[in-house]
N, C-alpha and C positions, 0 to 999 in steps of 0.2 A: 478380523483385524490378522493381518501376519503374526506367524508362527517366529521366533527366535528360538536360535541354537546354536551356541558358545557365543554368543553375541551378534550373529552374521542373521538378519532379515531372511527369510527364506520367500522370495517373490510367490505372488498370490492373485498376479493378474491372469487375462482369462488365457492366455498365450502361456503361461507357466502352466493355469491347471492343465491345460490340454499336453502340454506337455508331458508334465505326469502320469494323467493317465495313462497315454499314447504307450508311455516307456513300462509303466505296470501292467498293462496287458500284453506287452512284447517281452518281456525281459525275464529271466529267472529272479528271483530271490537273491541270490550273490549279487547277482550283476546292477541289480535295482538299488540296494543298499548300498553298494561298490559308487556306482554313479549320483547316489546324492552326498557319500562322503568327500569325493572329488569336487562339489561345488563347495561345499565348508570348507575342507583343505585350502581348496581355490582362494576363498574368498577371506580366509586368514592372513595365507601368507601375502593376498594383497594389500592385507590392511597393513600389515609389519612392514613391506614395503613402501608404504607411502601410494599406491600405487591408484587413479580415478580408473573404475571401471562399472560397464554397464553390469547391473545383476542380473537381469534378464537374459542378455546373450548370454552372461558366463554360464547362466544355468542350462540353461539350454544348450550350449557345449557340453558342459557337464554330463545331463543326461542322456543324450545322445551318444557319447564319445564311442559307447560301447554298439549299438544297433545294429552296424554292421558283423557282427555275429552271428546274426542274426534272423529267421526269417522273416515273413518277407525280402527282407533286406540284403542281407546276404549275396550278392551274385558270384557267377561262376570265376572271374575272373581279374577280378581289382581286388589289394589291397580292403581288408576290413576297413580301413580306415577313411578308405577314400566313400565304399559303402554307405560309412557311418555319415558322413561329412554331407554325400549326398542325398541322403534321409532328411538330415537336417535341413539342407537349403530347401529342400520342397517341402518341406513344414512351413519354414518360413516365408518365404511365397506364398505361402496358401492363406499368411496371415498377415499380408501386406506389408513385410519387414522391407527397410530401403537396403540395396544391393550391397553398399558399402559395408551396412552388418553383418548381410548375408555371408558375406567374403570375409568378415575375422573368424564367423564361425564354422565355415567351411574349411578353413587352414589351421582352427583349431581344434578341429577335431583329424583333421588328413595328417597334423604333424605331430599326434601328442605322442607319438612311439617312436619320434626321431630327435632322439638327445643333442644337444648343443644348439639347437636354430632355435625353437618358440620362444625362451627369455629374452630375445633382442626382437623379437615382434611385438606388435601391441598388446594391451593389457589381455585382452580376453583369450588371445592364441595362450601368452605366458603362464597364464594363471590356470589355464586349464590342464595345461601339462604340469605344472607345479602341484596340483591337486593331484594327479594322476601318481607321480613321483613319489611324493609323500604314502598316499594308499596302497601303494602295491610295492615300491621299492625303500618306502623308509625314510626316504631321503630329504632330511631336514627334518628329522623325526625332533628332535631337541628343541629347538627353534619353537615348535609347539609347545605351551604350558601341557600339563597334568590332565587341569580342568578340562585344558579344549580337546585335548582327543578323549578324554570320557564322556564327556558332554555329545561330543559329535555321534560317538559309537553307541550310548545309551539310546539316540535316535533311530541310529542306523547302524545297526548292531553288526561288527565282523561274521560274529558266529564260529565255531571249531570247524577248523579244517581250510578256511579263507585262503590259506597261501597257494597248496596245494588245489584248490577249486576253482582259482583264477587262473593259474597253469592250463587246466582242465578246459576251462572255456576258451582260453585264446586256441588252443590245441582243435579244439571243436571246430570253431570257427574257420582255421585255416587249414587243415588235414586234407580238404579235396583239392585244394589250388595253392598246392606247397610253392609251385612258382611265382608267388607275390610273396615271399617270406624272403626272395633275394634282398639282402643290404638291408634288412632291418631284423630289429629284435626278435620279431616273431621264429629266426630261423633256429636258436638257440628250444624254443618253446618246442619243433618239430624234432628237434634232435634228440631233445629229452621223453619224447612221449610217443614218438612214431619209429619203431625200429627200423623200416624202410624208408626213412627219408633221407636224400640224398643231396647235402648241401650244396650250393652254388658256388663257385670260387672264384671271384673278382678275377683273379690273375689269370686262371684257366680262361677264360673270358676275353680277355686283351691277347694272352698266347696263342690262342687256337682262332682267332679271328680271321675273316676274310682277306685282311691284309698279309702282302708280304712282309713287311716290315713295319 
């Protein structure tokens, strides 16, 4: 029988169980519980907005969204979001999932730190980001009831020090490839955590390009 948290049924298919076990075996406790909360807050946001979403795909998108921060999925030169998206796509292909559904999950993960775009895309994409934004940034915090927040965090606790812990996880996953932070929010992470980090300025790139004008 499927578990229910805050009124949201947790997918319990073979696919979902395999996803859960893989993430559990790969990620830290902090990232594992964060990923579960992202699913739950994303699903709750979808219910509030009246969006119809494939819960299994939303679950995989949420569970894999930070896998690119971790070995063996972290590449040397891609954004961690792309690494996580690629890991999820490989996982879904291995389970015979349709290409259109794989594309939705890929987009959901690849775009989850790109504000302003996911909300305009299909529900899986929009709701992974909605879950991330609630759990990490507290966006729309008051749109969730106190009972919902407490039920989610009772099953998947934030624990003491989550705010600094998640920043540290982002930093550890990007500090060896600072070039991947150009134009995205992880530049702020390295600016805070890495004293040697030098932010690339978009206007400098334009003004110093090979074009004469």
